[in-house]
C-alpha positions as CSV (number, residue, x, y, z in Angstrom):
1,M,0.0,0.0,0.0
2,Q,1.1,3.5,-0.7
3,V,0.0,6.8,0.7
4,I,0.3,9.8,-1.6
5,K,0.0,13.3,-0.2
6,V,-0.9,15.8,-2.9
7,G,0.1,19.3,-1.9
8,G,-2.7,21.9,-1.9
9,S,-0.3,24.3,-3.7
10,L,-1.0,22.3,-6.9
11,T,-4.3,24.1,-7.2
12,R,-2.2,27.3,-7.8
13,N,0.1,26.0,-10.5
14,G,-2.5,24.3,-12.6
15,R,-1.1,20.8,-12.3
16,L,-3.6,19.3,-9.9
17,G,-5.6,17.5,-12.6
18,D,-2.5,16.2,-14.3
19,C,-1.2,14.9,-10.9
20,L,-4.4,13.1,-10.1
21,A,-4.5,11.6,-13.5
22,R,-0.9,10.4,-13.1
23,I,-1.8,8.8,-9.8
24,A,-4.7,7.0,-11.4
25,H,-2.4,5.6,-14.1
26,R,0.6,4.8,-12.0
27,Y,-0.9,3.7,-8.7
28,P,-4.4,2.2,-9.5
29,Y,-4.4,-0.2,-6.5
30,N,-4.0,0.0,-2.8
31,T,-3.5,3.7,-2.8
32,I,-4.7,6.4,-0.3
33,V,-4.5,10.0,-1.5
34,V,-4.1,12.6,1.3
35,P,-5.1,16.1,0.3
36,G,-3.2,19.2,1.4
37,G,-5.2,22.2,2.6
38,G,-4.1,24.6,-0.1
39,T,-5.7,28.0,-0.4
40,F,-8.4,26.8,2.1
41,A,-5.8,26.4,4.8
42,D,-4.1,29.7,3.8
43,Q,-7.4,31.4,4.6
44,V,-7.5,29.8,8.0
45,R,-4.0,31.2,8.7
46,L,-5.1,34.6,7.6
47,A,-8.3,34.4,9.7
48,Q,-6.3,33.4,12.8
49,Q,-3.9,36.3,12.3
50,E,-6.9,38.7,12.1
51,W,-9.1,37.2,14.8
52,H,-6.4,35.7,17.2
53,F,-8.4,32.5,17.9
54,N,-6.8,29.5,19.5
55,E,-4.8,26.6,18.0
56,V,-7.6,24.1,18.6
57,A,-10.0,26.1,16.4
58,A,-7.3,26.8,13.8
59,H,-6.4,23.1,13.7
60,R,-10.0,22.0,13.3
61,M,-10.5,24.6,10.6
62,A,-7.3,23.4,8.8
63,I,-8.7,19.8,8.9
64,L,-11.9,21.2,7.3
65,A,-9.6,22.8,4.6
66,M,-8.2,19.3,3.9
67,Q,-11.8,18.0,3.7
68,Q,-12.6,20.7,1.1
69,M,-9.6,19.7,-0.9
70,A,-10.7,16.0,-0.6
71,L,-14.1,17.0,-2.0
72,L,-12.3,18.8,-4.9
73,F,-10.2,15.7,-5.6
74,N,-13.3,13.6,-5.6
75,A,-15.0,16.0,-8.0
76,L,-12.1,15.6,-10.3
77,Q,-11.8,11.8,-9.8
78,P,-15.4,10.7,-9.0
79,D,-14.4,7.0,-9.0
80,W,-12.1,7.6,-6.0
81,P,-14.3,7.3,-2.8
82,L,-13.9,9.6,0.2
83,V,-12.8,7.5,3.1
84,K,-12.8,8.5,6.8
85,A,-12.5,5.4,9.0
86,L,-9.1,3.8,9.5
87,D,-10.6,0.3,9.0
88,E,-11.8,1.2,5.6
89,L,-8.6,2.9,4.7
90,K,-6.6,-0.2,5.4
91,Q,-8.0,-2.1,2.4
92,P,-8.8,0.2,-0.4
93,P,-9.9,-1.7,-3.5
94,G,-8.2,0.9,-5.7
95,I,-7.6,4.5,-4.9
96,G,-9.3,6.2,-2.0
97,I,-9.2,9.8,-0.8
98,W,-8.7,10.4,2.9
99,F,-11.4,12.5,4.4
100,P,-9.7,13.5,7.6
101,D,-11.7,13.8,10.8
102,F,-10.5,16.0,13.7
103,D,-12.3,13.8,16.2
104,L,-10.2,10.8,15.1
105,L,-7.0,12.9,15.2
106,E,-7.8,14.1,18.7
107,Q,-8.5,10.5,19.7
108,Y,-4.9,9.7,18.6
109,A,-3.6,12.7,20.6
110,I,-2.3,14.6,17.6
111,P,-1.8,18.1,19.0
112,P,-3.4,21.1,17.4
113,S,-0.5,23.1,15.9
114,W,0.6,24.6,12.7
115,D,3.8,22.6,13.2
116,I,1.7,19.6,12.1
117,T,0.4,20.1,8.6
118,S,-1.0,17.6,6.1
119,D,2.5,16.3,5.5
120,S,2.8,15.1,9.1
121,L,-0.7,13.8,9.0
122,A,0.1,11.8,5.8
123,A,3.2,10.4,7.6
124,W,1.0,9.5,10.6
125,L,-1.6,7.9,8.4
126,A,0.9,5.9,6.5
127,G,2.2,4.5,9.8
128,Q,-1.4,3.6,10.9
129,L,-2.0,1.8,7.6
130,S,1.4,0.0,7.6
131,A,2.0,1.5,4.2
132,T,5.2,0.5,2.3
133,E,5.6,3.9,0.6
134,L,4.8,7.6,1.4
135,H,5.0,10.0,-1.5
136,L,4.7,13.7,-0.9
137,I,4.1,15.7,-4.1
138,K,5.0,19.3,-3.9
139,S,5.1,22.4,-6.1
140,A,8.4,23.3,-4.5
141,N,11.8,22.3,-5.9
142,C,12.7,19.0,-4.4
143,P,16.2,17.8,-5.3
144,N,16.4,14.0,-5.1
145,E,19.6,13.8,-3.1
146,M,18.4,16.0,-0.2
147,T,17.5,14.7,3.3
148,L,14.2,15.1,5.1
149,E,16.0,17.5,7.4
150,F,16.9,19.7,4.4
151,F,13.2,19.8,3.3
152,I,12.2,20.7,6.9
153,A,14.8,23.5,7.1
154,Q,13.6,24.8,3.7
155,G,10.0,24.8,4.9
156,I,9.0,22.2,2.3
157,L,8.0,19.8,5.1
158,D,6.6,20.8,8.4
159,S,8.7,20.8,11.6
160,A,6.9,17.8,13.1
161,F,7.4,15.6,10.1
162,L,10.2,13.5,11.6
163,N,8.2,12.8,14.7
164,Y,5.5,11.1,12.6
165,S,7.7,9.5,10.0
166,R,10.7,8.2,11.9
167,P,9.0,5.4,13.9
168,N,7.9,3.8,10.6
169,S,9.7,1.7,8.0
170,Y,8.0,2.9,4.8
171,K,10.0,4.5,2.0
172,I,9.6,8.3,1.7
173,S,9.9,10.3,-1.4
174,V,9.5,14.1,-1.6
175,V,9.0,15.0,-5.2
176,N,8.2,18.1,-7.3
177,V,5.0,17.7,-9.3
178,Q,6.8,18.2,-12.6
179,D,9.2,15.3,-11.8
180,F,6.3,13.2,-10.6
181,L,4.5,13.7,-13.9
182,V,7.5,12.5,-16.0
183,Q,8.5,9.5,-13.8
184,T,8.2,6.1,-15.5
């Protein structure tokens, strides 16, 4: 099984549809797609700066942003079901889209913080599902030879990513969408 986190920034560069089509072609079985929050999450950040509400509210709103992206992905790939429950995620017949639930994340004691973005949540989910691979598709430049620490230092991955990925044995790849689209 593989978990593929699709960055919300792909909505801004026009490559989201191409990326989802490539996933359908390259990973048609046992795949869970994790949506980033994209511009929806950006709006939560702006609202929090303006209204100064707490991290719990911001975290829940950011999860709702991921849900909005999941709905967008499903609109673009209607054969991919939205899946919320961990049990259902463990055996996808083909490709499923994770519809994250903040109650589930709170049950697993994932703290509400901007240090934990959809990247760390994808790493956590891949561990919960005993995935063999975690792919993080980004609009940022992602040189192949760089370490996870480099990507964190550059702000390409969030600062909590290692906490959620290190206890697991899955293979991790951080890749620019252009490179993902041309991989064989």
